[in-house]
C-alpha positions, 0 to 999 in steps of 0.5 A: 107588456112583454110577449112572455107575460101577455095572456090571450085574455089581455090581447082580446081585451086590448083588441076590443077596447083599443081597436074596435072601441077606439074612435081616434084613428091615431090611437087605433092605428098605434094599437093595431101596430102593436097587436097585429102582424103587418100582413094581417087580414080582417074578413067580413061576409062581403069585404076583406081588409088586408094590412094594418092601415086597411083594418084601421080604416075599416074599423073607423067606418064600422064605428061611424056607420053604427047607429049612434056610434059603437062604444065598447065597454066591459060587460059584467061577468056571469055569476058563477063563471070563473072564466075571465070576462072579455065580453063587451057591450055597446052603448049609444054614443053621439054620431060622428057628425055630432062629435067634435 
């Protein structure tokens, strides 16, 4: 996908699914390398993660700390809403300690 043909919606979907929905650290890191600048930052109320590796690590902790694990899946678009849907919903998954 070239930068010229990438839409904001596509970037948002890739960020949701390939970064915040990806439990595999290697695949998540590759997606971050494609989507984020090297000096990117992720800010939370009490924490900040600077750089691609730090963001990947933080997302991994978020996924592991979420009860039953967080998995991102497409949400149904709202009836009558013509905008593309990039909303996501969580669904229960096995905790990290039970996966493998």
